[in-house]
N, C-alpha and C positions, 0 to 999 in steps of 0.2 A: 307099402310103408309099416314097420311094427310099430305099437303103442308107443315107445319110448319114443323115438322119432319124433310122431307123431306130437310131442309136447315140447316142440323146440319151434320159438316166434319166428325163428329164423326162416325154416323151409314153408311160410305162407307167403302168399305176393299180396293178396286183398284185406285186407285188415280192418273190420269195423270195432272201435273201442267206446262202451259206454259208460259214464260219469255219473255217479247220482247225487243230488243235491249235499248228503251229509258230508261230501269228499272239497266238495268246491265251496261251499260257505259254511265258516263258522258258526257255533251256538250265539252268537249276536248278530246273524245274518250279512256281516263282512265276504266279501269277496277273498279268499286266500289266495292272493295273489304270488307269494313264494312256491308253494305247490302246484299252484297252476303253471307255472315258467318251467317247475323243473320236469310236468309231464310232455310239456310243449318241447322239450331238450330231447324227451324221450321220441318224441314222434318225430321230431327233424332226425334224428340218426335212422329211424326207418324208412323215412324217406330219402336218406344219401341211399340207407341200401337198397334203393330202386323198389321199394313197398308203395302199396296206394291205403291211403288211408281216410278212414270215415269215422267222424265223430258224431256219437248219439249224446249228446250232454241235456241234465236236469238243473236244477239252478236257479230259473227264472222266478217262481214265484218265491221263494224263499229270497231272490236278492229286490226283487220288487217289492215284497211287502213291507220292508225298511222305510220306505217311504211314504206308503202311507196313514201316518196319522198314529189313532189309537186303533187302528187296526192291527200295527205289528206285533201288539203285545198280545194279542188274541192266540190261543191255540191253534182253535179251528176257524178257519175261515168261510164267509156264507160265497156262494158261487161268483156271486157277480163281485165282491171282495178280492177274489182269487183270481179272476180274469183281468180284474184291475191290476192287479199284482205283477200279474205274466205280460200285460202288456211293457209295465214301464219296466222289469227286469229283460224279458229279452233283448232290450237296446244296450243294458248293462252289459249284458252274456257275451252278447254279439261282440262287441267295444272290447271286452278284457281279452276274447280269443283271438280277436285280430291283432291289438297291442302285443302279445306275446308272442303270436306266430312272426310277427314283423321282423322281431327279433332274428330271426332267421332266414327271414327275405321269402317268406311262405306268405300267403294270400289265404283268405276261406270266404265262402261264401253261405248264408242261413238258410236255409230250408225249415218250413212247419207245414210240419202234416196233423194233419186229424185221424181218426177211424176208418171214415170213408174214403180217404186217399188213398188207401190199402185196402180197403175191402170191394171197394168199386172198381172193376177190370180196366176201363180207359183210364183212369184217375191213376190208379197203381201204374200203370204204365206210362204216362205219364210226368209220374213223378222217378221212376223210374231214368228215362231219359232226358231230365233234366239233372238229377246223379250224376250219369253217366256222363254226361257234358263237362261239369264241373271237373270232374274226375282227368277228364281226358285233357281239359284245360290248366292241370298242374294247379288246381283251386280245393282246398280240403273242406267238403261239405260238413257245415255243425247244422246237426238235422235235431229239431225238439219237436214235440208234440203241441200245438197250436192252444197252448191254454187258453190265449185272450178271448178264444171264438167256442171253443169244445164244450158241451154240456156233459152232463153224466150220462146220456145216451148214446152220445156220439163220441165217446174217448176213449182211449188205450187206460188212461189211468197210472202207468206205471210205464218207464222208459228201457225195462229188461224186453218185455216184450216187443216193443216199439223197435228197439234194437237188435232183435231176432229178427223180426217183419224186416227190416231194412236190410239185414245181413243174407237172407234169402234173396231178396229182391234184386241185388247187383249182385249176387254169385259170387257173394264173401268165401273165402276157404277159413276164416277165421275171426270169432266174436271172444270181445274182452269185456267180460265185466266185470269194471273195477269197484268193489263194493267197501262197506264200515266191516266186513269179516274177510278171512281169507280161504273162505270156500264150504263146502257141504258137508256140514258133518254128519253123523249116525245119529245125534239127539241136538236139539240147539243146545249149546254150550251155556247159555246163558241160564240154562235149567241143570244142565247136569256138567260140570266142569271138567268130568274124565270121558267128556264124547269123543269117539274117534275121528279125526281126518278122514274123507274119502278121497284121494289121490287122484283117481280117476273111473271114471264110470262110462262100461259099452254101453250099455242098455238102459233107458228106464226107466224102471218096472215101478210097479205099484208101492213096494218096498221104498226105492227111493224118496218117493214120491211124498209118503210119509214122515221121514226126516225131515221136512221144510217146516221150520217156523213163522211165524207173522212179523210184518218190521216191529223195531219199537223205537225207530227217531221220527221226531216229529217233523224234521227237514224232508221225510223220504217217503213216498207213499208206495212204495216197494217193499220186498222182504225175500227169504229162500223160496217161498213158494211162487213169485213171478219169475225168478229165477231158474227156475225148475221148468214153469211152463216157455218160458224163453229157448231153452234148451233143446225142449221138444221139437219145438217147432226148425230153430238153426238144423241141430241133427238133422232132422227128417228132409233137411235141402243139401244137405249134404257139409254142412258147417261146423268145423270144431267147435268149440267151444270153451272158454275157462272163466272158472270164476278166480280172483284174487282179491288181496289187500289193495285198496288206493290210500290207506293211509301215510304211507313214509314217502319221503321226494323220493322222484326217479320211478314210481310203482311200476310201470313197464320193465324198466332194466331189472327191478327186482324180478317180477315173473320170468323175465328170461333165463336170470340164473341162477333159477330151481329155488325160491321163495314161496313156501308151501300155499298151494292153491288146488283147484280141483278142475280136472279138465275130462270133458263128456267127448266120445268118438261121434264122428259120423257115421251117419246111416249108410250100408255097406253096398246098399242101392239107392241112389237118392233119384228123388222122382224131376221129372223135367219141368221149365219153365211154369207152364201153365199148371201145371199139379203142385206146384212150389206155392204158389197164390193158394189153391186151395186149401192143402194141409197148412199153409200158415195163419188162416184168416181166423178171426175172432167171433165174430157172427155167425151165431148157427140158428137157424129158423124152425126146427122142427128133429124129430127121429121116426127113423124107420127100424122097424125089427126084423130080422130077417130067420127063416131056420138053416140049418144045418147044409142041407143041400144047397143052399146059394154060399153059404160061404166056401164050402169047397171050388162052387163054382168062381167067386171071387177071388180067391188065393190062384185059382188057375188061370188070372188075368181076363176074366168074361165079364160082362156087364151084368145088373142085380135084373132081373126081369120080373115082373108084376107076381108070378106065382111062387115066389121064395118071400113075399112079404107076408109074415102074421101081423103086423100093429104098426097103424100110423101116430105120430103124436104130434100137435103144433100146428098150424098156421101159417103156411107158405104158400108161394106162387112159383112157377116153374121158372127156376134157373137158380132159384135160392141154394144155398149151402144147409145139409141134413145130417146129421149125426145117423151112423150105422150100429147098431148091436146086435147080438145072438141074444138068444131067449132069455138069459141070466141075466142080462144088462152091460154085457162087458163089451167093450167099444171096438169096433170094426173098423169103420175106417168114416170118412167123410165122400160127401159127393156133392154135385149139380142137381139136382132133380129133375125129371123132364113133363111132371104132371102138377100142379096147382093140388094143395091138400084136399081139398071134397073130391077129386076125380080119384086122388091114390087112394083115398079109402073105397073108393067103390068098385075100383079092380084088385084091390091087395089080395092074394092069392089065386086069382084066376090064371087061367092058360093065355098067352096071346090070341088064337082062333074063339075067344070067349069076350075078351075087352071088344072088340066092336058093339058087339049087340047091347051092351049096358052102355058104354057113351053115345052109343051113335054118331060118331063122328070121326076124321079119318085118325087114325092111332099111331102112338110110338110105341115099339116094340118092349123097348126098354123102361125100367123105372130109373134107372141110372146108369148113363153108358158109361162103359169102362175107360175111353177116353178124360170123362169127367170127376173119376173116381181117383181115391187114395187109400191105400190101406193104411192100417196104422202099423208101424214096424214091429 
């Protein structure tokens, strides 16, 4: 499929749509009902065309804080205030979606996730099974981060990366990020009005990442940086991603008709389901630096052996996710490590025959097995 054909929404069958708070809630923190109805009209057309649709929606905190008295005037909420606002807003958000979907005789189910629900393998599989069951029952999943219980240590902090994780989890072939900007520019357009819009990104390079700026909207926790991070997660899993403006009514139809947007190509060789989970994870417990010989072996689909390790950073346990870099600090990949950090340091650089005498216990020949390792595209 060529690049042009890849940018046709009609060619995708399972679509995740992410909606930001700034689109769903106006500056006075009221729900934009007319806009929401137009979005659901678009989604109804997709479903009539045989598409499966999932929605990842922000907006709970923005909606709920209007009912918290003096808190609603605060620019920044304390954690407990934000959690209380989310508890109120989640009800309002679900009701709004349900009412709008009912106009088309469609129904929805709410799923609230924390970071741990996608980082812990068993919980990840349970969440995926629930979502797939809803889809099979013709119920549209409305997914949000569980802001009423998530703390800074256990949260995504933005729904862009959550949406990408969900898209990877359910094997979606398209992720649409509706934003208050119509795509990725060569420079933040607020800083440079003459910046150019990138219509198509084949590979996410360091140069692409450096084009991202920060979010300036107080109702939004994300920004272009989180959207690029989302693109890295989604595309590595074989999911095409598009960033488009959600400001006009019927935003999906506008994108389908060719409105300005940025499309990100999926990886040519997407990883399998288990490796999707590894590649899309956000929690990294340590760092392993490897030599050039190890890099050659890894790129030949070999496991990482202790002999190729030059440095260990961080404290981790067996089974944790660690980053792998070369001697210059360039990321090579990530994987699930076979040793605790203390033992990993002891055997770094050693041949397999030498490990037994150092650890004096049954050994594992690999530092990271190839089945638990994902290379950076």
